[in-house]
N, CA, C and O of each residue as an XYZ file, in Angstrom:
784
protein
N      12.010     -2.137     11.176
C      10.699     -1.627     10.832
C       9.885     -2.762     10.208
O      10.352     -3.432      9.287
N       8.673     -2.973     10.709
C       7.859     -4.086     10.228
C       7.345     -3.822      8.819
O       7.190     -2.676      8.396
N       7.087     -4.911      8.107
C       6.535     -4.801      6.758
C       5.187     -4.097      6.805
O       4.904     -3.253      5.954
N       4.355     -4.428      7.779
C       3.046     -3.789      7.884
C       3.206     -2.288      8.036
O       2.491     -1.522      7.389
N       4.145     -1.849      8.893
C       4.325     -0.407      9.059
C       4.811      0.224      7.760
O       4.371      1.320      7.415
N       5.708     -0.440      7.032
C       6.165      0.109      5.751
C       4.986      0.314      4.809
O       4.898      1.338      4.131
N       4.084     -0.655      4.767
C       2.915     -0.539      3.904
C       1.994      0.578      4.389
O       1.448      1.329      3.581
N       1.821      0.690      5.701
C       0.969      1.742      6.250
C       1.601      3.113      6.025
O       0.902      4.080      5.724
N       2.905      3.196      6.169
C       3.596      4.462      5.906
C       3.377      4.881      4.458
O       3.179      6.061      4.168
N       3.415      3.909      3.554
C       3.117      4.194      2.150
C       1.697      4.708      1.979
O       1.453      5.594      1.160
N       0.757      4.159      2.747
C      -0.639      4.610      2.684
C      -0.752      6.051      3.181
O      -1.467      6.855      2.582
N      -0.053      6.385      4.271
C      -0.076      7.759      4.791
C       0.489      8.713      3.746
O      -0.069      9.786      3.518
N       1.592      8.328      3.113
C       2.193      9.181      2.079
C       1.261      9.335      0.880
O       1.198     10.410      0.283
N       0.540      8.277      0.523
C      -0.405      8.350     -0.597
C      -1.526      9.331     -0.287
O      -1.922     10.116     -1.149
N      -2.039      9.291      0.938
C      -3.104     10.210      1.342
C      -2.574     11.640      1.367
O      -3.266     12.570      0.954
N      -1.348     11.812      1.849
C      -0.750     13.147      1.872
C      -0.586     13.673      0.448
O      -0.902     14.833      0.183
N      -0.104     12.850     -0.463
C       0.059     13.269     -1.861
C      -1.281     13.629     -2.485
O      -1.389     14.619     -3.209
N      -2.296     12.831     -2.207
C      -3.638     13.104     -2.728
C      -4.159     14.424     -2.176
O      -4.730     15.227     -2.914
N      -3.966     14.648     -0.884
C      -4.418     15.879     -0.251
C      -3.710     17.096     -0.856
O      -4.340     18.124     -1.106
N      -2.401     16.974     -1.090
C      -1.640     18.083     -1.659
C      -2.028     18.355     -3.105
O      -1.960     19.496     -3.560
N      -2.434     17.320     -3.830
C      -2.773     17.472     -5.248
C      -4.203     17.976     -5.466
O      -4.507     18.506     -6.535
N      -5.071     17.824     -4.488
C      -6.480     18.202     -4.640
C      -6.634     19.709     -4.434
O      -6.465     20.217     -3.325
N      -6.957     20.409     -5.512
C      -7.093     21.871     -5.458
C      -8.365     22.299     -4.737
O      -8.479     23.462     -4.349
N      -9.320     21.400     -4.546
C     -10.594     21.737     -3.927
C     -10.584     21.582     -2.410
O     -11.551     21.948     -1.742
N      -9.497     21.042     -1.864
C      -9.400     20.820     -0.416
C      -8.134     21.488      0.094
O      -7.070     21.361     -0.512
N      -8.252     22.200      1.210
C      -7.075     22.850      1.799
C      -6.059     21.786      2.216
O      -6.409     20.781      2.834
N      -4.818     22.023      1.871
C      -3.758     21.075      2.207
C      -3.529     21.068      3.717
O      -3.339     22.113      4.339
N      -3.550     19.880      4.284
C      -3.350     19.728      5.718
C      -1.899     20.026      6.087
O      -0.983     19.827      5.288
N      -1.713     20.503      7.303
C      -0.383     20.770      7.825
C       0.426     19.466      7.868
O      -0.121     18.403      8.163
N       1.715     19.551      7.576
C       2.575     18.367      7.566
C       2.581     17.652      8.917
O       2.786     16.440      8.976
N       2.359     18.397      9.998
C       2.355     17.778     11.323
C       1.215     16.769     11.486
O       1.316     15.843     12.291
N       0.137     16.947     10.726
C      -0.985     16.002     10.773
C      -0.510     14.631     10.303
O      -0.802     13.612     10.928
N       0.229     14.620      9.192
C       0.712     13.360      8.639
C       1.838     12.776      9.483
O       1.974     11.557      9.587
N       2.645     13.650     10.085
C       3.707     13.168     10.980
C       3.086     12.486     12.200
O       3.565     11.440     12.639
N       2.014     13.081     12.750
C       1.338     12.482     13.906
C       0.736     11.135     13.530
O       0.857     10.166     14.280
N       0.085     11.071     12.369
C      -0.491      9.795     11.922
C       0.605      8.735     11.783
O       0.441      7.604     12.243
N       1.718      9.102     11.151
C       2.826      8.160     10.966
C       3.382      7.659     12.288
O       3.637      6.466     12.451
N       3.570      8.583     13.240
C       4.107      8.202     14.553
C       3.158      7.264     15.298
O       3.585      6.257     15.862
N       1.882      7.599     15.295
C       0.899      6.774     15.999
C       0.837      5.372     15.395
O       0.795      4.378     16.121
N       0.830      5.300     14.074
C       0.697      4.001     13.417
C       1.973      3.177     13.535
O       1.925      1.947     13.542
N       3.118      3.857     13.627
C       4.365      3.115     13.845
C       4.356      2.471     15.231
O       4.725      1.307     15.386
N       3.936      3.231     16.226
C       3.868      2.677     17.590
C       2.887      1.504     17.646
O       3.137      0.511     18.330
N       1.781      1.623     16.929
C       0.754      0.582     16.953
C       1.230     -0.704     16.294
O       0.878     -1.794     16.743
N       2.024     -0.592     15.236
C       2.413     -1.780     14.472
C       3.775     -2.345     14.867
O       4.166     -3.404     14.375
N       4.506     -1.652     15.752
C       5.788     -2.208     16.184
C       5.582     -2.988     17.480
O       4.770     -2.614     18.327
N       6.314     -4.049     17.612
C       6.249     -4.901     18.810
C       4.825     -5.363     19.120
O       4.354     -5.254     20.253
N       4.154     -5.878     18.098
C       2.782     -6.371     18.273
C       2.833     -7.676     19.060
O       3.535     -8.602     18.654
N       2.107     -7.775     20.177
C       2.098     -9.024     20.955
C       1.529    -10.174     20.120
O       0.601     -9.974     19.337
N       2.076    -11.356     20.285
C       1.604    -12.519     19.530
C       0.149    -12.838     19.839
O      -0.547    -13.440     19.022
N      -0.304    -12.438     21.011
C      -1.686    -12.747     21.400
C      -2.706    -11.872     20.670
O      -3.897    -12.186     20.667
N      -2.250    -10.771     20.046
C      -3.174     -9.869     19.357
C      -3.501    -10.425     17.977
O      -2.601    -10.738     17.198
N      -4.775    -10.544     17.683
C      -5.201    -11.039     16.371
C      -5.046     -9.928     15.332
O      -4.921     -8.752     15.673
N      -5.057    -10.324     14.063
C      -4.968     -9.334     12.986
C      -6.140     -8.363     13.073
O      -5.971     -7.159     12.883
N      -7.326     -8.888     13.359
C      -8.516     -8.040     13.458
C      -8.351     -7.000     14.560
O      -8.703     -5.835     14.374
N      -7.818     -7.415     15.705
C      -7.581     -6.480     16.813
C      -6.559     -5.418     16.413
O      -6.706     -4.250     16.774
N      -5.537     -5.812     15.678
C      -4.516     -4.866     15.239
C      -5.130     -3.813     14.313
O      -4.864     -2.621     14.471
N      -5.943     -4.242     13.355
C      -6.551     -3.281     12.438
C      -7.540     -2.366     13.167
O      -7.669     -1.193     12.816
N      -8.235     -2.891     14.174
C      -9.132     -2.046     14.972
C      -8.324     -1.006     15.745
O      -8.745      0.145     15.860
N      -7.169     -1.404     16.274
C      -6.289     -0.466     16.986
C      -5.783      0.615     16.030
O      -5.708      1.786     16.403
N      -5.441      0.234     14.813
C      -4.992      1.202     13.809
C      -6.102      2.222     13.541
O      -5.845      3.425     13.488
N      -7.325      1.740     13.372
C      -8.469      2.643     13.128
C      -8.688      3.586     14.317
O      -8.988      4.765     14.126
N      -8.538      3.068     15.544
C      -8.694      3.918     16.728
C      -7.624      5.013     16.757
O      -7.904      6.150     17.139
N      -6.407      4.668     16.353
C      -5.328      5.664     16.333
C      -5.588      6.748     15.287
O      -5.255      7.912     15.506
N      -6.177      6.374     14.163
C      -6.528      7.373     13.142
C      -7.565      8.341     13.722
O      -7.448      9.554     13.552
N      -8.575      7.804     14.403
C      -9.597      8.650     15.035
C      -8.983      9.520     16.137
O      -9.352     10.685     16.280
N      -8.049      8.961     16.915
C      -7.397      9.726     17.979
C      -6.577     10.873     17.393
O      -6.546     11.968     17.956
N      -5.925     10.628     16.282
C      -5.150     11.674     15.616
C      -6.078     12.778     15.115
O      -5.764     13.962     15.231
N      -7.210     12.385     14.563
C      -8.208     13.365     14.081
C      -8.692     14.223     15.246
O      -8.760     15.447     15.132
N      -9.027     13.589     16.360
C      -9.506     14.311     17.543
C      -8.435     15.273     18.064
O      -8.735     16.416     18.410
N      -7.183     14.802     18.118
C      -6.076     15.639     18.583
C      -5.908     16.846     17.666
O      -5.666     17.955     18.142
N      -6.033     16.643     16.368
C      -5.905     17.738     15.409
C      -7.018     18.770     15.614
O      -6.778     19.974     15.524
N      -8.232     18.293     15.888
C      -9.363     19.207     16.115
C      -9.154     20.052     17.376
O      -9.592     21.201     17.430
N      -8.483     19.485     18.395
C      -8.263     20.193     19.652
C      -7.063     21.137     19.624
O      -6.987     22.059     20.436
N      -6.121     20.920     18.698
C      -4.866     21.679     18.652
C      -5.107     23.063     18.039
O      -5.345     23.188     16.838
N      -5.041     24.098     18.884
C      -5.279     25.465     18.419
C      -4.134     25.987     17.550
O      -4.310     26.973     16.835
N      -2.972     25.346     17.600
C      -1.806     25.806     16.838
C      -1.740     25.236     15.427
O      -0.934     25.692     14.616
N      -2.576     24.245     15.122
C      -2.552     23.616     13.799
C      -3.970     23.632     13.228
O      -4.923     23.202     13.877
N      -4.085     24.133     12.012
C      -5.405     24.190     11.373
C      -5.972     22.773     11.231
O      -5.256     21.837     10.874
N      -7.251     22.638     11.514
C      -7.901     21.332     11.432
C      -7.905     20.841      9.990
O      -8.333     21.553      9.082
N      -7.431     19.631      9.794
C      -7.360     19.037      8.459
C      -8.756     18.664      7.978
O      -9.649     18.378      8.776
N      -8.927     18.672      6.672
C     -10.188     18.251      6.076
C     -10.470     16.800      6.480
O      -9.553     15.981      6.558
N     -11.728     16.494      6.732
C     -12.117     15.145      7.172
C     -11.721     14.082      6.160
O     -11.539     12.920      6.522
N     -11.583     14.471      4.888
C     -11.219     13.497      3.853
C      -9.844     12.875      4.101
O      -9.590     11.746      3.681
N      -8.958     13.604      4.778
C      -7.625     13.065      5.080
C      -7.766     11.779      5.895
O      -7.128     10.769      5.598
N      -8.602     11.835      6.914
C      -8.753     10.691      7.811
C      -9.602      9.589      7.168
O      -9.307      8.404      7.324
N     -10.641      9.977      6.455
C     -11.469      8.949      5.798
C     -10.693      8.268      4.674
O     -10.820      7.059      4.480
N      -9.880      9.042      3.924
C      -9.058      8.431      2.866
C      -8.058      7.440      3.456
O      -7.829      6.373      2.888
N      -7.458      7.797      4.605
C      -6.495      6.886      5.228
C      -7.203      5.627      5.728
O      -6.667      4.527      5.597
N      -8.384      5.774      6.291
C      -9.143      4.592      6.734
C      -9.444      3.678      5.551
O      -9.351      2.456      5.669
N      -9.804      4.264      4.413
C     -10.060      3.464      3.209
C      -8.793      2.764      2.739
O      -8.837      1.603      2.334
N      -7.656      3.471      2.792
C      -6.376      2.878      2.404
C      -6.054      1.681      3.310
O      -5.569      0.652      2.840
N      -6.327      1.824      4.601
C      -6.055      0.739      5.548
C      -6.962     -0.455      5.235
O      -6.516     -1.601      5.281
N      -8.235     -0.186      4.917
C      -9.156     -1.269      4.552
C      -8.675     -1.996      3.299
O      -8.727     -3.224      3.230
N      -8.200     -1.227      2.298
C      -7.675     -1.832      1.063
C      -6.437     -2.671      1.368
O      -6.288     -3.780      0.856
N      -5.561     -2.138      2.198
C      -4.340     -2.852      2.568
C      -4.691     -4.152      3.288
O      -4.101     -5.196      3.011
N      -5.648     -4.089      4.209
C      -6.084     -5.274      4.940
C      -6.607     -6.328      3.962
O      -6.279     -7.509      4.081
N      -7.419     -5.897      2.997
C      -7.982     -6.829      2.011
C      -6.886     -7.426      1.130
O      -6.904     -8.622      0.838
N      -5.928     -6.591      0.706
C      -4.829     -7.083     -0.138
C      -3.991     -8.121      0.609
O      -3.647     -9.167      0.059
N      -3.666     -7.819      1.869
C      -2.844     -8.749      2.645
C      -3.588    -10.051      2.914
O      -2.989    -11.126      2.893
N      -4.894     -9.957      3.167
C      -5.692    -11.166      3.387
C      -5.747    -12.001      2.101
O      -5.659    -13.228      2.152
N      -5.891    -11.335      0.954
C      -5.934    -12.047     -0.326
C      -4.593    -12.722     -0.609
O      -4.551    -13.851     -1.096
N      -3.506    -12.030     -0.303
C      -2.175    -12.611     -0.502
C      -1.965    -13.812      0.412
O      -1.402    -14.829      0.006
N      -2.422    -13.679      1.643
C      -2.282    -14.788      2.598
C      -3.078    -15.997      2.101
O      -2.589    -17.125      2.146
N      -4.300    -15.761      1.630
C      -5.135    -16.847      1.109
C      -4.500    -17.465     -0.138
O      -4.506    -18.683     -0.316
N      -3.958    -16.611     -0.987
C      -3.310    -17.092     -2.212
C      -2.087    -17.938     -1.868
O      -1.876    -19.005     -2.445
N      -1.289    -17.452     -0.926
C      -0.094    -18.200     -0.530
C      -0.465    -19.537      0.105
O       0.212    -20.540     -0.118
N      -1.530    -19.553      0.888
C      -1.992    -20.798      1.491
C      -2.457    -21.765      0.415
O      -2.147    -22.956      0.461
N      -3.206    -21.243     -0.559
C      -3.695    -22.083     -1.655
C      -2.529    -22.624     -2.481
O      -2.531    -23.792     -2.870
N      -1.536    -21.776     -2.747
C      -0.372    -22.210     -3.519
C       0.403    -23.292     -2.774
O       0.944    -24.213     -3.387
N       0.453    -23.175     -1.453
C       1.174    -24.151     -0.648
C       0.543    -25.538     -0.781
O       1.242    -26.551     -0.741
N      -0.775    -25.574     -0.938
C      -1.495    -26.841     -0.996
C      -1.645    -27.405     -2.407
O      -2.237    -28.471     -2.579
N      -1.128    -26.722     -3.404
C      -1.215    -27.197     -4.777
C       0.177    -27.535     -5.306
O       1.190    -27.113     -4.748
N       0.204    -28.289     -6.374
C       1.482    -28.619     -6.995
C       2.087    -27.365     -7.608
O       1.373    -26.444     -8.004
N       3.403    -27.343     -7.679
C       4.108    -26.202     -8.258
C       3.811    -26.099     -9.745
O       3.661    -27.103    -10.441
N       3.730    -24.847    -10.216
C       3.508    -24.602    -11.640
C       4.827    -24.785    -12.388
O       5.900    -24.697    -11.792
N       4.743    -25.041    -13.698
C       5.971    -25.156    -14.475
C       6.809    -23.883    -14.353
O       6.275    -22.776    -14.290
N       8.122    -24.061    -14.320
C       9.028    -22.933    -14.149
C       9.194    -22.187    -15.471
O       9.401    -22.803    -16.517
N       9.104    -20.877    -15.419
C       9.398    -20.038    -16.577
C      10.073    -18.785    -16.054
O      10.056    -18.520    -14.852
N      10.665    -18.016    -16.949
C      11.391    -16.821    -16.550
C      10.509    -15.596    -16.774
O      10.386    -15.128    -17.906
N       9.888    -15.062    -15.706
C       8.998    -13.917    -15.885
C       9.745    -12.666    -16.351
O       9.147    -11.774    -16.953
N      11.043    -12.599    -16.074
C      11.800    -11.408    -16.450
C      11.948    -11.274    -17.970
O      12.409    -10.242    -18.457
N      11.563    -12.299    -18.714
C      11.598    -12.217    -20.173
C      10.252    -11.779    -20.745
O      10.118    -11.591    -21.954
N       9.261    -11.620    -19.876
C       7.933    -11.234    -20.326
C       7.879     -9.732    -20.599
O       8.518     -8.946    -19.899
N       7.116     -9.339    -21.614
C       6.960     -7.923    -21.937
C       5.553     -7.421    -21.626
O       5.280     -6.225    -21.727
N       4.665     -8.334    -21.249
C       3.325     -7.920    -20.860
C       2.782     -8.903    -19.824
O       3.271    -10.023    -19.683
N       1.768     -8.451    -19.116
C       1.131     -9.279    -18.097
C      -0.243     -8.691    -17.808
O      -0.624     -7.646    -18.335
N      -0.965     -9.394    -16.959
C      -2.288     -8.934    -16.544
C      -2.245     -8.765    -15.026
O      -1.580     -9.536    -14.334
N      -2.955     -7.758    -14.506
C      -3.029     -7.535    -13.069
C      -3.854     -8.663    -12.448
O      -4.980     -8.925    -12.871
N      -3.291     -9.320    -11.452
C      -3.931    -10.485    -10.847
C      -4.590    -10.183     -9.505
O      -5.226    -11.066     -8.931
N      -4.457     -8.965     -8.990
C      -5.029     -8.662     -7.677
C      -6.531     -8.440     -7.785
O      -7.057     -8.142     -8.858
N      -7.205     -8.591     -6.659
C      -8.661     -8.411     -6.625
C      -9.043     -6.929     -6.657
O     -10.145     -6.578     -7.079
N      -8.136     -6.069     -6.213
C      -8.415     -4.623     -6.206
C      -7.470     -3.888     -7.127
O      -6.549     -4.480     -7.690
N      -7.701     -2.591     -7.280
C      -6.825     -1.800     -8.130
C      -5.463     -1.631     -7.448
O      -5.353     -1.718     -6.225
N      -4.431     -1.389     -8.261
C      -3.069     -1.265     -7.733
C      -2.541      0.149     -7.904
O      -2.833      0.833     -8.885
N      -1.757      0.565     -6.920
C      -1.081      1.853     -6.990
C       0.245      1.662     -7.706
O       0.886      0.618     -7.582
N       0.653      2.689     -8.462
C       1.968      2.681     -9.090
C       2.849      3.645     -8.298
O       2.421      4.749     -7.959
N       4.073      3.226     -8.007
C       5.003      4.053     -7.238
C       6.024      4.706     -8.168
O       6.319      4.199     -9.251
N       6.554      5.839     -7.719
C       7.525      6.582     -8.514
C       8.881      5.868     -8.564
O       9.623      6.014     -9.535
N       9.199      5.106     -7.531
C      10.467      4.389     -7.442
C      10.205      2.982     -6.920
O       9.147      2.729     -6.343
N      11.152      2.058     -7.113
C      10.945      0.676     -6.667
C      11.187      0.481     -5.174
O      12.111     -0.229     -4.777
N      10.349      1.117     -4.343
C      10.443      0.967     -2.897
C       9.107      1.341     -2.268
O       8.339      2.114     -2.840
N       8.833      0.785     -1.078
C       7.544      1.004     -0.435
C       7.301      2.448     -0.046
O       6.153      2.892     -0.060
N       8.326      3.190      0.298
C       8.145      4.570      0.737
C       8.036      5.571     -0.386
O       7.877      6.762     -0.121
N       8.116      5.134     -1.645
C       8.107      6.052     -2.782
C       6.735      6.684     -2.975
O       5.712      6.130     -2.570
N       6.739      7.859     -3.604
C       5.483      8.555     -3.912
C       4.600      7.671     -4.789
O       5.083      6.851     -5.569
N       3.312      7.861     -4.637
C       2.342      7.030     -5.350
C       1.649      7.862     -6.409
O       1.222      8.987     -6.149
N       1.538      7.299     -7.613
C       0.851      7.940     -8.718
C      -0.635      8.036     -8.371
O      -1.198      7.105     -7.795
N      -1.263      9.143     -8.715
C      -2.689      9.332     -8.442
C      -3.524      8.292     -9.182
O      -4.541      7.827     -8.668
N      -3.092      7.925    -10.396
C      -3.828      6.927    -11.177
C      -3.540      5.526    -10.663
O      -2.416      5.216    -10.269
N      -4.568      4.683    -10.673
C      -4.439      3.307    -10.215
C      -4.705      2.378    -11.397
O      -5.367      2.763    -12.361
N      -4.186      1.153    -11.317
C      -4.415      0.157    -12.362
C      -5.561     -0.741    -11.907
O      -5.465     -1.388    -10.864
N      -6.646     -0.785    -12.683
C      -7.776     -1.635    -12.300
C      -7.406     -3.116    -12.355
O      -6.489     -3.501    -13.080
N      -8.125     -3.958    -11.580
C      -7.864     -5.400    -11.615
C      -8.088     -5.949    -13.018
O      -8.919     -5.443    -13.771
N      -7.332     -6.993    -13.357
C      -7.423     -7.704    -14.636
C      -6.934     -6.887    -15.830
O      -7.063     -7.337    -16.968
N      -6.371     -5.683    -15.597
C      -5.888     -4.851    -16.697
C      -4.634     -5.443    -17.318
O      -3.808     -6.039    -16.627
N      -4.499     -5.276    -18.608
C      -3.288     -5.686    -19.328
C      -2.286     -4.539    -19.210
O      -2.633     -3.388    -19.474
N      -1.056     -4.838    -18.819
C      -0.020     -3.804    -18.687
C       1.212     -4.216    -19.485
O       1.395     -5.384    -19.828
N       2.046     -3.227    -19.769
C       3.300     -3.482    -20.465
C       4.439     -3.412    -19.457
O       4.502     -2.483    -18.652
N       5.338     -4.389    -19.497
C       6.478     -4.433    -18.584
C       7.649     -3.731    -19.243
O       8.017     -4.053    -20.373
N       8.243     -2.761    -18.531
C       9.353     -1.989    -19.073
C      10.697     -2.380    -18.464
O      11.721     -2.385    -19.148
N      10.684     -2.710    -17.160
C      11.955     -2.949    -16.467
C      11.702     -3.684    -15.160
O      10.623     -3.578    -14.575
N      12.700     -4.425    -14.710
C      12.649     -5.111    -13.407
C      13.668     -4.478    -12.484
O      14.754     -4.107    -12.928
N      13.339     -4.346    -11.199
C      14.307     -3.843    -10.227
C      15.393     -4.894    -10.012
O      15.177     -6.082    -10.252
N      16.549     -4.448     -9.563
C      17.664     -5.362     -9.318
C      17.496     -6.137     -8.015
O      17.859     -7.309     -7.927
N      16.943     -5.471     -7.010
C      16.857     -6.075     -5.680
C      15.551     -6.829     -5.487
O      14.507     -6.454     -6.020
N      15.638     -7.895     -4.715
C      14.446     -8.639     -4.306
C      14.108     -8.250     -2.877
O      14.991     -7.913     -2.087
N      12.822     -8.298     -2.552
C      12.388     -8.099     -1.179
C      11.610     -9.338     -0.771
O      10.988     -9.994     -1.607
N      11.648     -9.653      0.508
C      10.964    -10.848      0.987
C       9.699    -10.439      1.708
O       9.753     -9.764      2.736
N       8.552    -10.847      1.170
C       7.252    -10.580      1.773
C       6.613    -11.903      2.146
O       6.360    -12.744      1.283
N       6.354    -12.084      3.412
C       5.714    -13.310      3.891
C       6.453    -14.557      3.425
O       5.828    -15.551      3.054
N       7.785    -14.507      3.443
C       8.584    -15.663      3.079
C       8.719    -15.904      1.587
O       9.215    -16.952      1.173
N       8.286    -14.952      0.776
C       8.341    -15.117     -0.675
C       9.055    -13.909     -1.286
O       8.714    -12.764     -0.991
N      10.058    -14.179     -2.147
C      10.789    -13.096     -2.782
C       9.950    -12.445     -3.869
O       9.273    -13.124     -4.641
N      10.005    -11.111     -3.919
C       9.303    -10.330     -4.931
C      10.224     -9.234     -5.431
O      11.161     -8.825     -4.745
N       9.943     -8.768     -6.635
C      10.679     -7.643     -7.200
C       9.686     -6.589     -7.649
O       8.536     -6.891     -7.967
N      10.153     -5.336     -7.669
C       9.348     -4.279     -8.256
C       9.538     -4.323     -9.770
O      10.622     -4.629    -10.268
N       8.474     -4.015    -10.481
C       8.478     -4.025    -11.938
C       7.983     -2.669    -12.405
O       6.949     -2.188    -11.942
N       8.721     -2.046    -13.328
C       8.279     -0.790    -13.940
C       7.309     -1.153    -15.047
O       7.659     -1.878    -15.978
N       6.082     -0.646    -14.941
C       5.048     -0.989    -15.912
C       4.477      0.278    -16.530
O       4.648      1.384    -16.019
N       3.791      0.070    -17.653
C       3.086      1.165    -18.306
C       1.633      0.768    -18.476
O       1.321     -0.325    -18.949
N       0.747      1.682    -18.081
C      -0.691      1.452    -18.234
C      -1.342      2.771    -18.628
O      -1.223      3.768    -17.917
N      -2.030      2.771    -19.764
C      -2.704      3.968    -20.280
C      -1.783      5.183    -20.321
O      -2.182      6.287    -19.950
N      -0.550      4.971    -20.776
C       0.399      6.064    -20.922
C       1.086      6.485    -19.637
O       1.958      7.353    -19.673
N       0.724      5.901    -18.501
C       1.339      6.218    -17.208
C       2.332      5.122    -16.831
O       2.074      3.940    -17.057
N       3.455      5.511    -16.263
C       4.448      4.538    -15.829
C       4.580      4.563    -14.318
O       4.410      5.607    -13.689
N       4.884      3.414    -13.738
C       5.109      3.327    -12.305
C       5.554      1.930    -11.924
O       5.505      1.006    -12.736
N       5.987      1.785    -10.684
C       6.511      0.521    -10.163
C       5.443     -0.188     -9.346
O       4.766      0.431     -8.525
N       5.292     -1.490     -9.575
C       4.404     -2.340     -8.779
C       5.162     -3.624     -8.447
O       6.187     -3.915     -9.063
N       4.668     -4.388     -7.483
C       5.307     -5.668     -7.141
C       4.908     -6.740     -8.135
O       3.752     -6.807     -8.553
N       5.874     -7.588     -8.518
C       5.598     -8.644     -9.492
C       4.622     -9.692     -8.965
O       4.054    -10.451     -9.750
N       4.419     -9.747     -7.652
C       3.503    -10.751     -7.109
C       2.060    -10.456     -7.487
O       1.198    -11.318     -7.316
N       1.768     -9.253     -8.000
C       0.412     -8.919     -8.428
C       0.215     -9.081     -9.923
O      -0.784     -8.616    -10.471
N       1.168     -9.743    -10.597
C       1.074     -9.930    -12.037
C       0.747    -11.373    -12.404
O       1.202    -12.314    -11.753
N      -0.038    -11.527    -13.443
C      -0.378    -12.836    -13.984
C       0.219    -12.900    -15.379
O      -0.162    -12.119    -16.251
N       1.150    -13.819    -15.602
C       1.838    -13.915    -16.882
C       1.191    -14.925    -17.814
O       1.691    -15.146    -18.917
N       0.098    -15.540    -17.400
C      -0.544    -16.568    -18.225
C      -1.182    -15.956    -19.458
O      -1.769    -16.672    -20.269
């Protein structure tokens, strides 16, 4: 399973959780989210090398629209609120921006001298270094449920725990970190933390 699909699957689950938690919007049938997940998995698996990132994201957006259209035509499944599809499109846009920022950051780091080595696992606080707000997960894995509250960029957070396992993203090892922000706890990747 590709890293991109894992991230997109997390986005679908986040939208589903938001939809289920919103008392003002009818909860969409689970088959709506299953269809979205299946379509996006097919789109992100076995991506031809000739396809640009921009083309891939456009294909993802087309699949979201196709799923919406299919849901509207299906007489056996109640039509989901339009917010389900618009929220997922926004999640995909955020994911695209985050991945582009990480790619730019990694490129910039590659061209600069290495920073002095320190042990981040001894740190008890840090600042959010991402350009956008971050989601907190219930468990240290991409498929885990996402907390409704997000951590704004540049926020100071408290570090509570580090996960045991490392994951490799774009050739760089990362760990999940259990953090606390405004009384809420959740797991985020350490690559979005600034320990300076």
